[in-house]
N, C-alpha and C positions, 0 to 999 in steps of 0.2 A: 158163387165162385170164390175159391180161396185165394189168398194173397200170400205168396211165398217170397219173402225178402231174404237175400243171401249177401252177407258181408264177406266178400271173397278174400282168401289169403293163399299164400303159396303152398302151405301144407294143410292147414285146417281152415274151414269156413263156418261162420255162424249163420244158422238158419232160423228164421222166425216165421211161423205160419199163423195167419189170422183168418177167421171166417168173414163173411160179408158185413157182419155187425161190428167188426173190429175186435172181437174177443180172441185172445191168443190161444190157439189150439195146442201147439207144441213149439218148442224151441230147444236149441242145443248146438253143440259143435260137431262137425262131421269132417271126415277127410275130403279134401277138394276133389280127389280122384274118384270118390264114391258118389258125387252129387248126381250123376246121370242115373245111377241105380236108385237113389232116393226119390228122384223126380218121376221115375218110371212107375212107381207104385201108387201114385196119387191121381185123383181125378183132374180133369182139365182145370187149370188154375192160371193165375197171372204171376209170372216170375219176375222179380225186380232185382237187378244188380247194378252196381256202379261201374263206370268205365275203369278198366284195369287190364293188365296183361292177360288175365284169365277170362275176362268177361265174355268175349265173343265165342270162345270154345264152349263155355257153359251155356251161352245163348243157343248155340247150335244143338246142344244136347237137349235143351228144353223144347225147342221147336220140333225136334224129332219125336218127342213124346206127346205132341199136340197141345202144348201150353202156349199161352200168350207170353210175350217177352217184352220187358221194358229195360233197356240199358240206359240208365240215368247218367247224364254228364256229371263228372266229379265236381265241376264248378258250381253245379246247382245243388249239391248235397247239403251245403251249409244252410242254405235258405229253407231246406226241408226239415231242418232240426237236427241234422247229423252233427255231433260235437257241440250241441247247445250247452250253454252255461259252463263252457270250458271243461266239460267232462265227456271224454270220448272213449268208449269201449266197443268191442265187436258186438256185444249183446245189445247195447243201447242203439248202435247204428242200425242193426237189423230191425229192431223194434220201431225205430223212427221211420224207416223206409216202408215197412209193411203198414204202419198206421196211416201214413199219408196216402198210400195206394188205395186204402179203403175209402178215402174221402174224394180223391180226384183221380183222373186218368193221367198218370205221370207221362211227361214227354220222354221220348226215346231217341237216341242218336241212331243214325243209319247203321244197320248191321251189315257189314260188307260180306260179299260172297267169299267162299273158300278160295277161289281162284285169285280174287283181288288181294286177299290177305297173304297168300303165298307169294304173289309177285311183289308185294310191298316188303315182305320179309327178305326176299332175294336181294332187292335193291338196298335195303338197310344193312344186310350182312356184307354186301360188296363194299358199301361205303365205310364200314368198319375196317375192312382190309386196307382200303385206300388211306384212311386216316392213320392207321398204324404205320403204314409205309412212310407217310409224310413225316410223322413224328420221328421215326428212326433216321430218315434222311436229314432232318433238321439237326438231330444230335450229332451226326457225322460232320455236317457243315460247321457246327459250332466248334467241334474239336479242331477242324482244319484252320479255322480263324485264329485259334490260340497259337497255332504254329505258323501263322502268317502265310497260309497256303490257300489256294482256291482252285477247285477242279475246273476243267474245261467245260464249256457249255454243251448241252446235249439233252436228249430225251431222258425222262425218268427211268425208263427201262435200262439205260446204259450207265446209270449213275455209279453202280458198284464197279464196273470195269474202268470208268474214268478215274475213280478214286484210287484204285489199285495201281493204275499206270502212274498216277501222280506220286503216290507214296513209295513206290519201288525206286524212284529216282532220289528219294530222301536218304541221307546218310544212315539214319537209324532204321530204315526199312518200314515194313508194315506192322504197326502195333497189333497185338493179339486182340485187344478190346475193340478196335475198329473192325477187324476182320470178322469178329462175331456178329456185329451189326450188319455188315455187308452180306453175310451169308443169309441172315434173316430177310433182308431186303430182297435178295434174289428169290427166296422161297415165296415171299409175298407177291413178287412180280408174276410168278408162275400161277399162283392161285387167283390173282386178279384177272389174268388172261383167261383162265377157265371160266370165271364168273362172267366176263365180257362175252365169251362165246355163248354161254347159256342165255344171257339176255338178248343177244342178237338173234339166236334161234327162236326164242319166244316172240320177239318183235316181228320176225319174218313170217311166222306161222299165224299170227293174229292179223286179220284183214284191217281192223281198226288201227292198230299200230303202224301197219304198212302205209295206210292212208295218211296218218299224222306225220310220218317221216318224209312225206313229200314237201313239208314246210322246210325251207332252208334253215339250217342250224339245229333242227330237231333230230336227234338220233335215238337209238334204242333205249337209253336210260330215261330220257325225257318222255318219250312216248309211253313206255311201260309204266312209269311213275304216274303219268297223267291218267291213263286208263284205270290204273289201280285205285287212284284217289277218287275219281268220279264214280267208278263202278257201274252205275246205271244212269244213262244219259237222261232218262225221263224224270229224274229227281229234280232237274233244274228247268225253270221256266225260260230263262234267257241267258245270254252270255254274261250280262251284268251279275246275275246270281252266282255264276261260276266264279267270276272275278272276286266277288265278295267272299265266297266260300274259301277261296285260296288265300284270303288276307291281302289282296293286291289293290284294294280300294281305300281311299282316304277315310280316316276316322273323323269324329267330331266331338268337341268338348264345348258345348253351348249351355248357357243358363240365362234365363230371363231375356234381357235385351242383348246380351253378349253372345256372339256367334263366332266360333273358332273352328276351322278345319285343321286336322292334325295330319301327321304322316300316315302311311298305310297301316292298317290294323294288325297285320301279321297274325291273323287269327287262324289261318289254315295250316296245312302241313309245311313246315319250314324246308324240308328236303325238296319238295316239288317247286317251291318258290326259288330255291337255289338253282335247280335244274333249268327252270325257265329263264333265270338270269343268265346262265351260261349259254343257253340257246340264243338269247337276245344278243349277247356279245358276238357270238359266231355269225349271226345274221348281219349285225352292224359292220363287222369287218370284211365279210366275204361278199356281201351284196349291197354295196353303197348306193346302187341305182334303184334298189327295190323301193316301191312306193311307201311301204311301212317304215323303212329306214329313213327315207327322206322326211316323212312326217316326224319321226323321232328326232332327227337332226334339227328340225325347227323348234321342237321342245327344248333341245339342248341349248339353243341360242338364248332362250329366256330363263331356263331353270338349271342348266348345267347337265353334264353328260350322265351323272349317276341317276338323277331324277328321270332323264330321258330313257335310260335302260329299264328302270322300273316301269315306266309307262309303256315301253315296248313289250316288256314281259306280260303286262296286263292285256295288251292288245293280242299278243300271241295266244294267251289262254282263251280269249274270246274267239279267235279265228279257229283254234283247234276244236273248241266246243261246236262251232257252227259246221265244221267239216264232218265231225262225228255225227251230228244230228242230221245233216242233209246227205251224208254219204258222198261227199264231193272231195276231189283232190284240191291241193293248193293252187290258187290262181293268182299269179303275181300281178296281173293286169286289173285285179279287182280294186275298185276305188275305196280307200279306207275312209271311215267316218271322220268328220271334222271335229276338232276340239270344241 
């Protein structure tokens, strides 16, 4: 079996091909868009790439041609010799990956399905719209503070109208520079509403997402994010494995006789942790008599509310995993596990 290592790039990628004995057969730069055509003409091989924006698309192309694929975590690349001795080039990186592949079976990250990647992209692009709107609103608020003015309270969708009503009463009227920002905010409101409708439709059509949304506080964004992140439920042995995968479990910094637990590892997708945190706040505020909230309130008495919300997020992740695995709806009467 040949070993084809590809150092991916946006326009061009470096390819290094070795035989089983580790001898380089061919190497060179190729257009990233032509990689599928190059792989199509070769016998069944092992294709090695690092995690990157292009990695999973190339992995799909290699799998369609019948190759084995290893998507190596970028955090592992240095230990494999990539960039050794402070010398890093595309050619050396591809040579290092192919050489190591000849000696050991490299570990690979999970290659998510196309549906999972599309859903993750949808959520990410929606969050980009929301972040842009937030930045613009903060700019307008900052200007109003310089004028000793403050708009009336209300929803984000009505911010532009409230600012216009406020500035129309000002002697100098509406500044053109503020109006430009408000026009963009209104356009973003329209696009965010369309993205929300698309997410809601996806969540309603997916039976797993519908089941997860029976958990109080969990809406379309959290459910779609959760399903896209886990992708295949049989990848995880238990709820604790899911919680660790999402970076919601405490870390450890121990050596010799010293043992020290740290804060959560934050090793998983940050966007999903944020969504679970928002779901936990919604559950905390809307269902104060829920058993899980009562459990979190006891944690808050000892550790504070912020730690309790993180603990509740971890518990929600475990509950959602169990519901997906068992095909069951949320049961508020279920007795939560003890600390």
